[in-house]
C-alpha positions, -999 to +999 in steps of 0.1 A: -558-080+901-567-066+867-602-045+870-621-029+845-611+000+822-575-008+826-562-011+789-558+011+758-551+004+721-521+021+706-509+022+670-472+027+658-451+020+629-442-018+628-407-016+614-395+012+638-408-007+668-410-043+657-384-057+683-404-043+713-435-053+697-426-089+695-425-088+734-463-090+735-494-093+714-499-072+684-521-069+651-504-057+617-523-032+598-504-027+567-470-009+577-486-003+611-491-023+643-518-023+670-508-033+705-522-028+739-510-011+771-520-011+808-534+023+818-516+032+849-527+066+853-550+092+833-557+127+840-570+155+816-537+164+807-514+131+808-515+095+802-492+068+819-490+034+804-471+001+805-471-022+774-485-054+778-461-082+774-466-120+770-455-125+805-481-103+818-509-121+797-496-154+813-499-140+848-534-128+842-545-159+824-557-136+795-557-145+759-545-118+731-582-118+718-596-110+753-570-083+758-578-066+725-614-069+730-610-051+766-587-025+753-611-015+726-639-012+749-618+006+775-604+029+748-638+038+736-650+046+772-620+066+781-603+081+749-632+093+729-625+103+691-625+140+682-626+157+648-616+193+646-608+217+620-572+222+620-576+259+623-595+255+653-567+236+670-542+262+661-564+288+677-567+268+708-531+264+711-526+302+706-553+307+732-536+287+759-504+304+752-518+337+757-539+329+785-508+316+802-488+347+795-516+372+805-533+355+833-543+389+849-557+403+817-582+381+799-594+408+775-558+412+762-550+376+759-580+372+738-572+400+715-536+387+712-548+354+703-572+367+675-544+390+664-520+360+658-547+340+644-552+366+617-515+367+610-514+330+604-546+328+583-554+363+570-581+365+547-570+336+527-588+309+548-614+303+522-589+295+497-571+268+517-586+236+517-599+227+552-581+201+570-592+181+601-575+166+630-586+133+642-572+121+678-588+114+712-600+140+737-565+138+753-545+140+720-521+114+733-518+082+715-548+093+694-538+080+660-553+046+674-587+061+676-597+051+640-590+015+647-613+012+676-641+035+667-661+042+634-651+077+635-640+075+598-673+061+587-693+088+603-670+118+591-668+104+555-705+100+557-709+134+570-687+149+540-702+125+515-667+119+504-637+093+505-611+105+528-573+112+525-554+106+559-519+119+566-502+103+596-491+134+615-477+111+645-489+084+667-509+111+683-532+121+656-540+120+619-547+149+595-575+145+572-589+160+539-618+152+517-604+135+484-615+165+463-595+187+483-565+166+490-543+172+459-515+155+444-507+124+465-468+126+456-469+162+473-488+150+502-462+121+506-430+147+502-448+166+529-450+140+555-417+128+548-403+163+556-423+165+587-411+132+598-374+144+593-377+179+606-405+181+632-420+148+645-398+129+672-383+096+657-403+076+685-434+091+674-432+088+637-463+069+623-457+065+587-442+080+555-473+070+535-505+086+525-537+065+535-574+065+519-607+055+537-632+044+509-667+054+521-686+029+498-666-003+510-654+010+543-619+000+532-587+017+548-556+014+526-523+029+517-525+051+487-498+046+457-479+077+451-489+074+413-526+080+423-544+110+417 
């Protein structure tokens, strides 16, 4: 029996996953696709899911519309959005690493984390455009959060700016204000390089740059010729 809070929304690249997507309901969003998974287990550090198929829907006597409604509700309840400066995210990772390696010496761990943070950013932090990370609290399958919450609308309003979004992976987006984003062509090249060299093939979300327009609440792919 399917009970409350059992589904999540996920997003992935349509072309890379279209065969498996056809096995269940999905919604196209440009070059992306939204689908739903049954939430098997959720802890503060991991999430186990099972993709919903047409056969599963038939067994549950559930329509695709009901599935996506419930998945959106459950995702909002259990996988809330987070927006953090990328520098804070990196510092958090450094902190975890050194706390793990120096469990018996908290003061030393904090000192080492701060030193490594300074090595990465130095005194040039003010000269570097602030990049923000949008994901869910678990940072797993977090790229979908922009489709089932109004996080982009609120963040764009807070910054009073249109937003430029870079698809880091299926787990998160990197976000800049339009004024600080620079050349779209350079951002596209950065995304492609990361997808080839860093991101796992099954976790690649897209090679495109996206834009959220505050006034119209439109989310779209940005042409490489755009300023």
